[in-house]
N, C-alpha and C positions, 0 to 999 in steps of 0.2 A: 133867360136870369138863371132860374133853377135857385134850388134852394140850399142856404150855406149855412152849415153848423159850425158853431165857434165855443170853444171852451178855453176856461181862463179858469186858470189856478191861484184863487187869493191865497193862498199858504205861500207862496213860492217866495224863496228870499229875493227877488229882486222884486217883488209886484209892491204897486204904490197905488194904482188909478187911475194915475195920470193920461189924459189923451183918452182915457177907453172909452168915453162915452161921442166921442168924434169919432172914434177907429168904429164903433158898429155904427152910427152914422152911416158913414161912408160905405160900407158893407149894404146897408138898406138903399143905396141907390145901384149897388151894383147887381145885387140879387134880388130875385121878387119876396123870396123869402128866406129870414132868416131869426137862426134858432142860437139861443145863447143859453150856456148851462155853466156850473162855474164847481169849481173843488176848493171847500168840500161840498161832496153831493156825490148821484150817481153818476159815471161817467154817459153821455147821451150816444143816443143810439147813432150809428152816423148814417145807416143806411137810408139811399136816398139821394143823398148829400151829392150837389156836384163841385161844392168846393168845403172845405175843412180850413178851420183857421184855430190853431191852437197856441195859448200864450201861456209860460212857463220854465220851469228848469230842464235837466237831462231826465229826470224820474216823469216830469207829464207827459215827454217826449215819448218817453219807454211805456208809458200807457194807450199812448196814441198807437204805435208799431205793432201793441198785441190786443187791441180792438178790429171789429171787423170793419176795415175802412173797404169803400167800395173802390173797384178794378177804376183806374183811370181817374180815377177824381184827383180834382185840382188839391194839392193841401199846402198850408203855408203853416209856418212855425214862426214864433214871434219870443225870441229867449227871453226871457224874464227870469230866471231862477238864479241861483249865485255865483257858482262857478260857471256857467255853461258851456260846457266843454267842448258838446258839440259844435258850437255855433264859433267858438274860437278855433277849431280844428278845420272846418268845412268851409268859412269864410262865406261866401257867393254861390259856392256849388251845390246843386240838388241835390237829395239823399233819394238815391235806388236803388243802393244795395245795405245791409245791415249783416248782423251775425243772428246765427240760430245756437242754441244750445240746450236740452232738454227738454226741447217743448215750448221754451220762450226765446221772444226776442229779444235781443238788445242793439243801442246802435253804436256805441263805442266801446265797452268793457263790460265782463264778467268776471270777479274776482274773489275769491276768499282768505280768510288769514286776517294778520297782522294789518292794523291799520285801516279795514276795509269797511268795518263797521262805521266808521268816522261816515260815512254818506250816507249813510238813514238815521244814526242815533239825534244829530242834533235837530232840536225839537223849533218848529216852523217859528215863532215866536221870536228865539234866541237868532235866526240867521237873518228875520226881516231887520232885526235892531243892530246884529253886530257884524252882517255880511261875512264873508270868509274866516273870520276873527271865531264866526261859532263853532267851526269844525277845529281852529287853532287849540282853540280850551279845551278840549277833549284829547290832542293828541299822547298826552303822558297815561292818560286813562286806557286808552288800546293800545299804548308802545308795550305787546305781551305776545310773547312765545305763543304760536298754535303748532299742533299737531296731527298733522291732517292727513294720516296713512292715505295714499292714494297709488293708482298707476297709471303714469299718464304716456298718450303712447302719440306723436308727435308725424305726421306723414311716415307711419311706419317705423319709427324709433321708439324703443321704450324705453321709461325710467321709473322706477319707483322708491319708495321710503316715506318720510315723515315732511310735509308742510309745511313751513309758518306762513309762506305767499305761492298761491296757487292766482295767476293773472291772465286772461285772454284777452289783447284789444287790438281795435282797430283805431287808432287813434293817434297823435302823434304826442299828443298828454294824458296825465292824469293825478288826481288830487293837485292840479294847478300847475304842474312840474313839467316840461317841454322835455323828455327823456326818451320818447321814440322816433330816433332820424330815421329809423327803418322806412317810418309810414308814407305809402304815396295813396292819394285817393285810389280807389278800385282796387289795390294791391293787394297784398296779403297780409293776413291778420297774423300779430305775434304773441308769443306766450313765454312770460315771465312768470319763475318757478324760485322761490327762497327755501333752501334746505331748514330745516330746526337741528338749534345745535344738538348737542347731547347736554351740558349744560343745563341747570334750571334757574328760576329765578332774576337774581340784581347781575348773573354771569349770562346767563342766559340772552340777557337784554343788549349786555355788551355786545355778547358775538354777532346778535344781527343786525347792530347799527351798520357795520362797516359795508354789508352786502346792498342795506337800502340806502346807505350814501351812497354808492357806489351806481345804484341803479339810479337813483332819481336826479342825486344831483349833478350825479358827470352826465350819465345816458350813457346813448349807445348808437353809435354809425356806423355798426356793422353788427353778426352774430357774433354771441359771447358764451362760453363755458367754464366754470372752472368745481370743483370739487361741491362748492356750497348754491353755485348760483348759475340761469341758464337762459339764454335769452335769445330767442330764436323766431323765425317765420314760419308760417304753415299753413297749408291749404284745408285738410284738415286735425283734428285734433281730437283724442279719444280719453276721455277720467272714466276712472273706477276706483270708488273708493268703499273703504269698508264701511264707513258711515259718514254720508253725504253733510259736508258742511251747513250752516248758512253762507249766501252768495251775495255780492252787491253788486246787482245789474243795472246800471246807470244811475244810482245813486239808489235805488230802490233796494228793501227787502227783500229775499227769497229764500223762505227756508225750506220748500217743500220738494226739491229740485231730485233725482232719481238717483239710487247708486253710483247707477253705471250712462254714460249719452256721450255726444260728441259734438261737437262745436267748428261748423263751417259758414258761408256766406250764403246770404239769401236774396235774391232780388224781390222787391216790393211791386207790386200791380200798380204802383202808382210812384210819382215823385214828390217827395217834399222839396218845399223851394221854404229857404229863409228868407224872412221879410213876408209884407205887408200887401195884398193883391192889388195890381195893377190898375190904373183905371181903365185902358185898353188891353184884357184882359186875353186877347186875340195876338200879342205883342211877347205873352208868357211862353 
């Protein structure tokens, strides 16, 4: 039967506590030892666990994959966040491949620039009360031009300049928009960049409106390139910054990235199944 470690994020946007006691009781029928930990609080020690059950949003899943998880552990993810982008993207497919950049793992997106702080600036109380509207309320505040000086090399082809958005994505969706129609499970990651306009202030905001509308409201069926925007699939991405910006990784703030790093896919030593452990674990 073995040990099962449970991590529940009580400040995730979709947390309610409904059915929680019943699920824990069920786990105690399946496993000889069940350890339950909560966020807020320290991430538990997963070593020695035969199974791990994590309940929360995309950021909670990000905490999991960046923890020391035993090889071949049975890992289950119960979506309980505000947007649950990973669960919407994966359906019932288990997760065995994620992405790595600058020593950090991310399950579906690593981005910096315009609108990206929306993933981490909304407080827990607002997300639980207003759900996705907690992000919408902050859109105008985050609607600003960034100037991220960078050199970007995707599969050997280099571009450089000032960018207002740099996004590496391994998902069909982000910000709730199903814009990446090049996505396929196990396929290549995609890069979206939008360059900073020369104009500043109000006119700069007008200039970036059109590429953002093109990217997220119209989306992409194939690779795209223009003077101010690029969308392309890649196997390996190299980023060099004059000064590394603050990133959003799966909705989590990452402010300690190096000035130079690569992004590529990484196979996990375990699989993450979306859902609750079955009664007959041999059938999994």
